[in-house]
Backbone bond lengths (Angstrom), bond angles and torsions (degrees), N, CA, C in turn:
res aa  C-N    CA-C-N  psi(-1)  N-CA   C-N-CA  omega(-1)  CA-C   N-CA-C  phi
1 M - - - 1.460 - - 1.529 109.25 -
2 P 1.362 117.63 133.80 1.462 119.82 -179.05 1.525 112.47 -61.87
3 A 1.329 115.23 150.50 1.455 120.75 177.83 1.532 110.01 -74.08
4 D 1.324 115.48 166.70 1.459 122.24 -179.84 1.526 109.54 -63.85
5 L 1.323 116.97 127.17 1.465 121.38 -176.24 1.526 112.93 -69.80
6 K 1.308 117.43 -15.65 1.471 119.35 179.03 1.522 111.11 -62.04
7 S 1.318 116.61 -37.00 1.461 119.69 -179.77 1.526 110.83 -68.68
8 L 1.335 117.94 -32.45 1.460 120.88 175.80 1.525 110.06 -69.44
9 E 1.320 116.81 -41.90 1.463 120.03 177.50 1.526 110.80 -59.57
10 T 1.318 116.40 -38.35 1.463 120.26 177.14 1.521 110.52 -64.76
11 A 1.327 116.95 -42.09 1.466 121.49 -177.94 1.518 112.03 -64.96
12 I 1.338 117.40 -36.71 1.461 120.03 -178.10 1.524 112.47 -93.51
13 G 1.324 116.97 -5.63 1.454 120.45 175.87 1.516 114.55 74.03
14 H 1.327 117.61 32.89 1.466 119.83 179.20 1.517 110.31 -151.35
15 Q 1.326 115.86 129.07 1.458 121.62 174.15 1.528 107.93 -99.44
16 F 1.305 116.65 118.45 1.462 121.27 -174.40 1.521 111.55 -69.54
17 Q 1.335 114.40 133.50 1.455 119.86 171.67 1.526 109.41 -73.39
18 N 1.322 115.24 -37.37 1.463 121.65 177.21 1.527 107.87 -110.88
19 R 1.314 116.79 93.17 1.457 121.86 -176.19 1.531 111.59 -62.58
20 E 1.339 117.11 -26.80 1.459 119.58 -179.92 1.522 111.72 -62.11
21 L 1.325 117.61 -30.93 1.461 120.91 177.16 1.524 110.80 -62.72
22 L 1.311 116.08 -44.72 1.460 120.69 179.32 1.524 110.56 -64.74
23 E 1.328 116.58 -43.45 1.466 120.12 179.89 1.528 110.86 -62.29
24 R 1.329 115.67 -41.48 1.461 119.40 -179.63 1.533 110.94 -65.75
25 A 1.324 117.09 -39.20 1.466 121.02 -179.68 1.520 111.83 -60.22
26 L 1.308 116.66 -24.53 1.463 121.37 -176.42 1.525 112.71 -105.38
27 T 1.337 117.10 8.29 1.462 121.62 -176.70 1.516 111.01 -100.23
28 H 1.317 116.49 116.49 1.465 121.95 177.47 1.523 109.80 -80.14
29 S 1.326 115.97 152.07 1.469 120.25 -177.69 1.533 112.45 -58.80
30 S 1.336 117.00 -28.89 1.468 119.30 179.76 1.524 111.71 -62.42
31 H 1.324 116.96 -32.60 1.469 121.61 178.93 1.529 109.83 -66.68
32 V 1.340 116.03 -41.05 1.460 120.99 -178.93 1.526 110.58 -70.51
33 H 1.330 116.76 -44.16 1.462 120.59 -176.97 1.527 111.87 -61.22
34 E 1.316 116.67 -37.56 1.458 119.76 -178.88 1.521 112.40 -67.30
35 R 1.337 115.80 -26.90 1.459 120.05 -177.02 1.520 113.05 -100.41
36 G 1.329 115.59 -7.35 1.456 119.56 179.67 1.515 110.93 77.35
37 G 1.293 117.50 163.68 1.460 122.04 179.74 1.515 110.65 -143.59
38 A 1.318 116.13 147.89 1.468 120.23 -179.40 1.531 109.67 -74.12
39 P 1.335 118.24 138.54 1.471 121.84 178.81 1.525 111.30 -58.73
40 G 1.333 116.22 138.02 1.454 120.55 176.79 1.513 114.86 81.53
41 V 1.318 117.84 -2.88 1.460 120.86 179.83 1.528 109.33 -92.14
42 L 1.332 117.22 140.26 1.463 121.17 178.93 1.525 110.15 -57.15
43 P 1.330 117.95 142.93 1.471 120.07 -179.23 1.519 111.50 -60.03
44 A 1.327 115.20 140.77 1.460 119.93 -178.26 1.521 112.16 -96.46
45 D 1.350 116.76 5.94 1.459 118.93 177.62 1.528 109.56 -89.36
46 N 1.330 115.91 -176.67 1.467 119.88 -172.11 1.531 114.29 -96.87
47 E 1.336 118.09 10.87 1.461 119.13 -172.54 1.530 113.09 -66.46
48 Q 1.328 118.32 -42.81 1.464 119.79 178.44 1.529 111.16 -68.04
49 L 1.325 116.79 -38.47 1.464 119.68 177.42 1.528 110.58 -64.96
50 E 1.322 116.60 -37.89 1.470 120.56 177.68 1.527 110.11 -62.79
51 F 1.326 117.28 -41.50 1.465 122.66 177.55 1.533 110.71 -59.35
52 L 1.317 115.96 -47.09 1.465 120.35 179.43 1.526 111.05 -68.00
53 G 1.320 116.80 -42.95 1.463 120.90 -177.84 1.504 112.95 -62.98
54 D 1.331 117.35 -34.60 1.464 121.57 177.07 1.529 110.47 -59.06
55 S 1.324 116.97 -43.66 1.469 121.37 179.65 1.517 111.63 -69.66
56 I 1.327 116.96 -41.64 1.466 120.70 179.15 1.523 110.19 -63.06
57 L 1.324 116.45 -43.87 1.459 120.78 179.37 1.526 110.92 -61.08
58 G 1.340 116.88 -45.37 1.459 120.08 179.53 1.516 111.93 -60.19
59 F 1.330 116.73 -42.34 1.477 120.48 178.27 1.520 111.31 -63.45
60 L 1.329 117.19 -46.78 1.462 120.32 -175.81 1.528 111.79 -67.49
61 I 1.330 117.10 -37.03 1.460 119.77 176.72 1.518 109.96 -65.52
62 S 1.327 117.48 -44.92 1.464 121.35 178.34 1.530 110.85 -59.87
63 E 1.326 115.91 -44.70 1.465 121.15 179.81 1.525 111.17 -60.09
64 T 1.338 116.44 -44.44 1.458 120.76 -178.26 1.523 111.70 -67.42
65 L 1.326 117.33 -41.80 1.462 120.72 179.87 1.527 111.20 -63.45
66 V 1.324 116.99 -43.57 1.465 120.61 179.15 1.528 110.56 -63.20
67 H 1.328 116.06 -38.84 1.463 120.56 -179.69 1.533 111.47 -69.14
68 R 1.335 116.85 -43.80 1.460 120.44 -175.79 1.526 113.42 -79.13
69 L 1.322 115.90 -29.86 1.464 120.31 -173.01 1.522 110.50 -127.13
70 P 1.320 117.82 65.99 1.466 121.11 -173.64 1.522 113.98 -65.49
71 G 1.326 117.87 -21.06 1.458 120.14 -178.15 1.509 114.58 -89.80
72 Y 1.320 117.99 -0.44 1.459 121.40 -174.85 1.525 111.18 -84.68
73 A 1.328 116.36 142.08 1.456 121.65 176.94 1.529 110.17 -73.17
74 E 1.335 115.05 160.94 1.465 120.46 -177.30 1.527 112.37 -57.77
75 G 1.325 116.46 -40.91 1.453 119.44 -178.98 1.512 112.78 -62.57
76 R 1.318 116.30 -39.97 1.460 120.33 -179.79 1.523 111.05 -69.02
77 L 1.322 115.90 -40.29 1.464 119.96 177.31 1.528 110.81 -63.43
78 S 1.320 116.51 -39.43 1.463 120.45 -179.96 1.518 111.38 -62.63
79 K 1.338 116.39 -39.42 1.457 120.38 179.50 1.530 111.05 -66.05
80 L 1.316 116.39 -42.69 1.461 119.58 178.28 1.532 110.79 -64.47
81 K 1.324 116.03 -42.29 1.460 119.90 179.18 1.528 110.98 -61.48
82 A 1.329 116.14 -40.61 1.463 119.98 -179.12 1.522 111.33 -58.96
83 G 1.324 116.64 -38.81 1.465 119.47 178.18 1.512 112.78 -68.98
84 I 1.321 116.10 -37.99 1.463 120.27 -176.88 1.524 111.88 -70.17
85 V 1.336 116.70 -38.29 1.463 119.46 -178.06 1.533 111.93 -92.88
86 S 1.325 116.96 6.34 1.460 120.02 179.40 1.524 110.53 -65.47
87 A 1.329 115.56 153.74 1.460 120.41 178.91 1.518 111.49 -61.44
88 T 1.330 116.49 -34.52 1.466 120.45 179.85 1.522 111.15 -60.69
89 H 1.320 115.89 -47.75 1.461 119.53 -179.35 1.520 112.17 -68.84
90 L 1.338 116.49 -46.15 1.464 119.92 -177.84 1.525 111.23 -64.98
91 Y 1.320 116.82 -33.58 1.466 120.58 176.31 1.527 110.41 -61.44
92 G 1.335 116.09 -41.54 1.462 119.97 177.19 1.520 111.89 -62.24
93 V 1.330 116.61 -40.85 1.472 121.01 177.98 1.526 110.02 -62.73
94 A 1.336 116.88 -46.10 1.463 121.04 -179.56 1.525 111.47 -62.57
95 E 1.322 116.72 -38.29 1.464 119.92 178.19 1.520 111.35 -65.90
96 R 1.332 117.23 -41.45 1.468 119.26 -179.71 1.529 111.46 -64.98
97 L 1.328 116.54 -30.45 1.468 120.74 175.87 1.533 111.61 -83.40
98 Q 1.339 116.02 -5.94 1.469 122.68 -178.97 1.531 111.62 56.31
99 L 1.324 115.44 42.42 1.464 119.68 -178.28 1.519 112.57 -61.37
100 G 1.328 116.71 -29.61 1.451 120.02 -177.38 1.517 114.16 -55.06
101 Q 1.333 115.79 -36.35 1.464 118.07 -176.39 1.532 112.46 -74.02
102 Y 1.334 117.22 -10.86 1.469 120.57 -179.27 1.529 113.30 -102.17
103 L 1.323 117.76 -6.61 1.458 120.47 -176.04 1.527 111.69 -66.14
104 R 1.330 115.30 145.10 1.464 122.34 173.44 1.523 106.74 -104.09
105 L 1.317 116.71 109.15 1.451 122.97 -172.11 1.520 111.79 -118.63
106 G 1.329 115.30 156.28 1.447 120.37 169.01 1.521 109.13 -73.80
107 R 1.293 115.77 165.00 1.467 120.04 -176.26 1.530 111.93 -60.52
108 G 1.328 116.32 -39.23 1.458 119.43 -179.36 1.514 112.34 -62.52
109 E 1.334 116.45 -45.79 1.471 120.77 178.16 1.522 110.39 -66.05
110 E 1.307 116.57 -38.39 1.462 120.36 179.21 1.526 110.20 -60.71
111 M 1.307 116.27 -45.98 1.454 121.01 -176.81 1.525 112.72 -71.14
112 S 1.325 117.35 -24.66 1.464 120.56 -177.89 1.529 112.98 -96.03
113 G 1.331 116.77 15.83 1.465 120.59 176.46 1.510 115.00 80.65
114 G 1.320 116.58 30.68 1.455 121.17 -177.47 1.517 114.92 -58.90
115 R 1.310 117.39 -27.72 1.468 120.18 -177.13 1.532 112.86 -68.44
116 S 1.315 116.55 -13.50 1.468 119.06 178.76 1.525 112.54 -118.30
117 K 1.334 117.51 6.83 1.461 120.29 -179.87 1.526 110.94 -73.24
118 R 1.331 115.03 132.37 1.463 119.88 -176.36 1.525 112.36 -58.25
119 T 1.317 117.03 -48.40 1.469 119.87 -176.12 1.516 111.43 -60.65
120 L 1.321 117.47 -44.25 1.465 121.02 -179.24 1.519 111.26 -63.71
121 L 1.329 116.78 -40.51 1.460 120.20 -178.44 1.527 111.55 -70.79
122 V 1.321 117.47 -41.93 1.466 120.30 178.41 1.520 110.51 -64.05
123 N 1.334 116.52 -43.68 1.466 119.68 178.15 1.525 111.66 -61.86
124 A 1.324 116.55 -40.38 1.464 120.40 179.32 1.525 111.02 -65.89
125 L 1.339 116.88 -37.11 1.463 120.06 178.29 1.529 110.67 -64.07
126 E 1.324 116.90 -44.81 1.463 119.79 179.12 1.527 110.61 -66.70
127 A 1.321 117.19 -37.39 1.466 120.22 176.53 1.524 111.12 -64.78
128 L 1.324 116.41 -36.59 1.463 120.71 178.25 1.526 111.06 -63.76
129 I 1.333 116.94 -39.34 1.467 120.65 177.34 1.520 110.32 -61.71
130 A 1.336 116.55 -42.30 1.464 119.99 177.96 1.530 111.17 -65.83
131 A 1.318 116.76 -38.44 1.468 120.30 178.68 1.522 110.82 -63.97
132 L 1.317 117.11 -40.77 1.465 120.67 176.70 1.524 110.55 -61.96
133 Y 1.326 115.59 -42.76 1.468 120.62 179.07 1.529 110.90 -61.30
134 Q 1.323 116.69 -45.83 1.461 119.82 -177.59 1.526 112.30 -71.05
135 D 1.315 116.76 -30.00 1.458 120.37 -177.76 1.526 112.69 -83.48
136 A 1.346 117.21 -34.51 1.471 118.88 -171.82 1.527 114.47 -138.35
137 G 1.327 118.22 3.46 1.454 120.05 175.29 1.524 113.91 94.76
138 I 1.329 114.43 174.99 1.460 121.01 -173.89 1.525 112.40 -66.67
139 A 1.333 118.05 -30.06 1.466 120.15 -178.93 1.525 110.97 -63.21
140 K 1.320 117.08 -40.57 1.468 120.68 179.28 1.524 110.57 -68.46
141 A 1.334 116.56 -40.89 1.467 119.50 177.09 1.528 110.34 -63.16
142 R 1.321 116.63 -40.70 1.474 120.94 178.84 1.534 110.51 -63.35
143 E 1.301 116.58 -42.05 1.469 121.01 179.21 1.528 110.67 -60.26
144 F 1.323 115.97 -43.36 1.464 120.66 179.96 1.524 110.85 -64.37
145 V 1.325 116.78 -47.70 1.468 121.01 -178.29 1.524 110.54 -63.13
146 T 1.322 117.13 -43.16 1.454 120.48 -179.48 1.521 111.50 -62.26
147 L 1.330 116.83 -43.48 1.458 120.80 -176.39 1.523 112.79 -77.20
148 H 1.320 117.29 -46.31 1.461 120.07 -170.31 1.524 114.52 -97.68
149 V 1.326 117.93 -31.47 1.459 119.69 -177.27 1.521 111.88 -92.80
150 M 1.329 116.93 -39.82 1.463 119.23 -177.37 1.517 113.59 -104.09
151 G 1.325 117.44 -28.53 1.458 118.78 -171.03 1.501 116.12 -104.09
152 D 1.345 118.34 -0.82 1.454 120.26 -177.36 1.517 111.10 -67.38
153 P 1.359 118.61 135.62 1.456 120.97 -178.75 1.518 113.94 -57.13
154 G 1.322 118.30 -24.56 1.456 120.04 -178.86 1.517 113.01 -96.45
155 A 1.328 118.41 11.47 1.449 120.84 -174.83 1.514 112.54 -63.96
156 E 1.326 115.81 150.96 1.456 120.64 179.37 1.519 111.79 -73.29
157 V 1.339 117.48 -22.30 1.450 120.80 -176.66 1.512 109.46 -126.65
158 E 1.314 117.27 125.71 1.450 122.76 177.98 1.521 108.33 -110.72
159 I 1.332 117.56 139.30 1.442 122.13 -179.69 1.523 109.51 -112.37
160 S 1.319 116.67 127.56 1.464 121.67 178.24 1.515 109.19 -102.82
161 A 1.331 116.77 102.61 1.460 120.46 -176.03 1.517 112.15 -74.42
162 S 1.319 117.43 -24.75 1.456 120.52 -174.88 1.517 112.95 -86.33
163 S 1.330 118.32 -15.59 1.453 121.21 -177.25 1.517 110.26 -82.26
164 P 1.333 118.62 132.52 1.457 120.08 175.32 1.508 110.55 -67.43
165 A 1.340 116.14 156.88 1.458 119.86 179.82 1.512 110.13 -56.65
166 G 1.324 115.28 132.54 1.454 120.44 178.48 1.506 113.29 88.82
167 A 1.332 119.39 -5.29 1.468 121.39 -179.21 1.512 108.89 -116.81
168 F 1.320 117.14 72.23 1.458 121.74 -175.90 1.520 111.69 -74.10
169 T 1.323 114.53 129.25 1.456 119.96 165.55 1.528 108.28 -110.55
170 D 1.311 115.85 -3.02 1.453 122.21 179.62 1.520 107.59 -99.06
171 Y 1.321 116.11 101.07 1.460 120.93 -174.08 1.518 112.46 -68.14
172 K 1.325 117.66 -31.56 1.462 120.54 179.98 1.528 110.80 -65.53
173 S 1.321 117.06 -45.34 1.457 120.09 178.48 1.519 110.94 -65.83
174 A 1.334 116.29 -40.74 1.462 120.27 179.10 1.525 110.63 -62.80
175 L 1.328 116.57 -41.97 1.463 120.14 179.38 1.522 110.74 -66.46
176 Q 1.312 116.86 -39.16 1.459 120.06 177.81 1.525 110.62 -60.18
177 E 1.337 116.71 -45.75 1.459 120.32 -179.56 1.525 110.93 -63.00
178 L 1.330 116.45 -42.19 1.456 120.52 -179.33 1.527 111.20 -65.03
179 A 1.325 116.34 -41.22 1.464 120.27 178.44 1.525 110.71 -62.34
180 L 1.324 116.52 -42.40 1.460 120.41 178.22 1.523 111.15 -64.62
181 A 1.335 116.35 -41.14 1.461 120.73 -179.41 1.523 111.63 -64.33
182 R 1.327 116.86 -34.13 1.467 121.38 -179.43 1.529 112.84 -93.42
183 K 1.321 115.35 7.20 1.466 122.26 178.14 1.532 111.75 59.27
184 L 1.326 115.38 38.66 1.461 121.57 173.60 1.525 108.69 -95.55
185 S 1.322 116.38 165.98 1.462 118.96 174.23 1.520 109.05 -67.36
186 L 1.335 116.24 152.37 1.462 119.87 179.88 1.529 110.14 -63.07
187 P 1.322 117.59 146.98 1.475 120.78 178.75 1.524 111.41 -55.98
188 R 1.325 115.40 139.31 1.465 121.81 178.46 1.522 108.17 -119.52
189 Y 1.318 116.33 128.19 1.459 122.02 -175.51 1.525 109.91 -110.18
190 V 1.328 116.16 129.53 1.457 121.89 -178.41 1.522 109.64 -128.15
191 I 1.321 116.52 130.31 1.467 120.87 176.44 1.522 108.26 -78.75
192 L 1.317 116.98 117.92 1.462 121.44 -178.74 1.520 112.58 -91.88
193 K 1.349 115.82 -33.13 1.469 117.72 -172.68 1.522 110.47 -160.34
194 E 1.330 114.96 148.71 1.463 122.48 171.80 1.523 107.17 -128.97
195 D 1.326 116.62 126.82 1.460 121.23 -178.72 1.526 111.03 -125.31
196 G 1.326 115.23 154.41 1.454 120.72 172.23 1.512 113.31 93.57
197 P 1.338 116.04 170.82 1.470 121.31 179.78 1.520 111.25 -67.49
198 E 1.321 116.17 163.67 1.456 121.47 -174.43 1.524 112.48 -57.42
199 H 1.339 116.96 -35.99 1.464 120.19 -176.01 1.528 112.74 -83.84
200 S 1.339 117.54 -8.46 1.463 120.19 -176.91 1.523 110.51 -146.50
201 K 1.313 116.62 58.53 1.450 120.85 -177.42 1.528 111.74 -83.71
202 T 1.327 115.01 154.64 1.455 121.65 167.17 1.523 107.29 -121.38
203 F 1.308 115.49 147.50 1.457 121.60 -175.51 1.517 109.98 -122.11
204 T 1.319 116.16 143.16 1.457 122.31 172.97 1.513 107.97 -114.90
205 I 1.321 115.96 122.99 1.456 121.54 -177.31 1.520 109.75 -126.51
206 E 1.329 115.07 140.36 1.463 120.92 175.54 1.517 109.11 -110.15
207 V 1.336 115.99 137.54 1.448 121.12 173.05 1.523 108.03 -114.21
208 R 1.326 115.44 137.75 1.461 121.23 177.55 1.526 108.62 -125.09
209 V 1.344 114.75 135.33 1.457 121.37 177.58 1.522 107.27 -128.63
210 G 1.315 116.29 120.69 1.457 118.53 -176.46 1.517 110.95 68.46
211 K 1.334 116.56 -155.13 1.454 120.87 -175.76 1.524 113.06 -87.36
212 D 1.344 117.00 -33.39 1.464 119.27 -167.24 1.523 115.39 -115.78
213 L 1.318 117.83 -15.15 1.467 120.05 -173.10 1.527 110.76 -96.10
214 S 1.322 116.58 124.22 1.467 120.47 179.32 1.520 109.91 -154.44
215 A 1.322 115.34 162.76 1.460 121.24 176.64 1.520 109.16 -157.94
216 K 1.342 116.32 149.05 1.458 122.42 176.27 1.524 109.00 -116.08
217 A 1.327 116.05 147.47 1.463 119.92 177.91 1.519 109.94 -154.41
218 D 1.337 115.24 154.34 1.458 121.99 176.76 1.520 109.88 -100.79
219 G 1.324 116.17 161.08 1.453 120.95 176.99 1.513 110.88 -165.61
220 Y 1.328 116.56 163.94 1.459 121.82 -179.48 1.530 112.01 -80.01
221 S 1.342 116.12 -7.90 1.466 122.16 174.27 1.520 107.16 -148.40
222 K 1.318 116.71 165.81 1.464 120.18 177.43 1.520 110.34 -60.76
223 K 1.313 115.12 -41.18 1.465 120.85 179.92 1.519 110.61 -61.65
224 N 1.307 116.39 -46.56 1.458 121.05 -178.57 1.525 111.61 -65.09
225 A 1.319 116.94 -42.94 1.464 121.11 179.69 1.527 110.59 -63.94
226 A 1.326 117.01 -40.98 1.463 120.53 179.33 1.521 110.98 -65.39
227 Q 1.326 116.99 -41.01 1.466 120.41 177.01 1.525 110.66 -62.01
228 N 1.325 117.08 -41.55 1.466 120.93 -179.97 1.529 111.02 -64.51
229 A 1.331 116.53 -40.58 1.467 120.32 179.01 1.523 110.31 -65.96
230 A 1.334 116.94 -42.29 1.465 120.37 178.67 1.522 110.84 -62.98
231 R 1.337 117.22 -38.75 1.472 120.91 179.11 1.526 110.74 -60.93
232 I 1.336 117.04 -42.02 1.469 120.86 -179.56 1.523 110.66 -61.33
233 V 1.335 116.91 -43.63 1.463 120.25 179.27 1.522 110.82 -63.95
234 L 1.333 116.70 -42.45 1.464 120.19 178.58 1.525 111.38 -61.66
235 E 1.333 116.92 -40.69 1.457 120.74 179.29 1.529 110.67 -64.86
236 R 1.321 116.62 -38.25 1.469 120.21 177.94 1.525 110.89 -65.62
237 L 1.306 116.29 -42.46 1.458 119.91 179.22 1.521 110.98 -64.85
238 A 1.340 116.60 -39.08 1.461 120.49 178.15 1.527 110.68 -64.82
239 A 1.342 116.36 -40.98 1.463 120.59 178.47 1.524 111.17 -64.51
240 D 1.347 116.69 -39.87 1.464 120.80 177.88 1.522 111.13 -62.84
241 N 1.331 116.56 -39.48 1.457 120.38 179.51 1.517 111.24 -64.28
242 K 1.353 116.21 -40.07 1.466 119.92 178.86 1.521 111.03 -64.96
243 S 1.326 115.45 -39.86 1.476 119.52 -179.93 1.512 111.05 -64.90
244 E 1.336 116.58 -42.29 1.448 120.30 179.07 1.519 111.26 -65.98
245 A 1.344 116.08 -37.37 1.469 120.07 -178.91 1.523 112.46 -68.13
246 S 1.342 116.99 -28.08 1.463 121.21 -177.33 1.524 112.44 -82.54
247 L 1.360 117.13 -11.75 1.478 120.10 -178.44 1.520 111.15 -75.75
């Protein structure tokens, strides 16, 4: 049974005027099919909202990148956008919001672990963005995307607005660009360990790029540990390039 939607509204910072929009954004087609639908009535699942939310998300990410990184070329912006709207990143955002516990699923999806399926969670996240847009306008959708998709401390992609083009201090973004340039899979970050008391934890995170390249690093936050791991991989790649150049 789905969790109380009030807690989700608290997490996203918006109380829906039209609660049906929120319910629809979280309703998978399997839930509707099991209950049947009246002929000629608009679908009550989240597929149309997901379609709209995908476009809204792409626009808002593009808008934010252009605003934050005015000196970047189109190709570089496109690569950064691709990482931000990737299923891997959006899945992480949906998990942090615990969207799975709010989904309305058919019995088959429920029994097969639908609440943790990547596709269902990503689709629900995009549908939620569309629901926010329809309920409160583009400003509310922009606020959500900025805070949860681009600004979350655990995000897969970090943007450094103060760094001039070509002068990366953000190792995660630099590694993402390098992986894309070399046609490798996007970096994947996994939390291996958390140590220490709640107020003073240390985190161990592993990053993997492609099949064979990986590194582990510690940090005082997930963000810091991930940056440290990305830096190690970048240093290894730089060392490999020097070795190849000297041959």
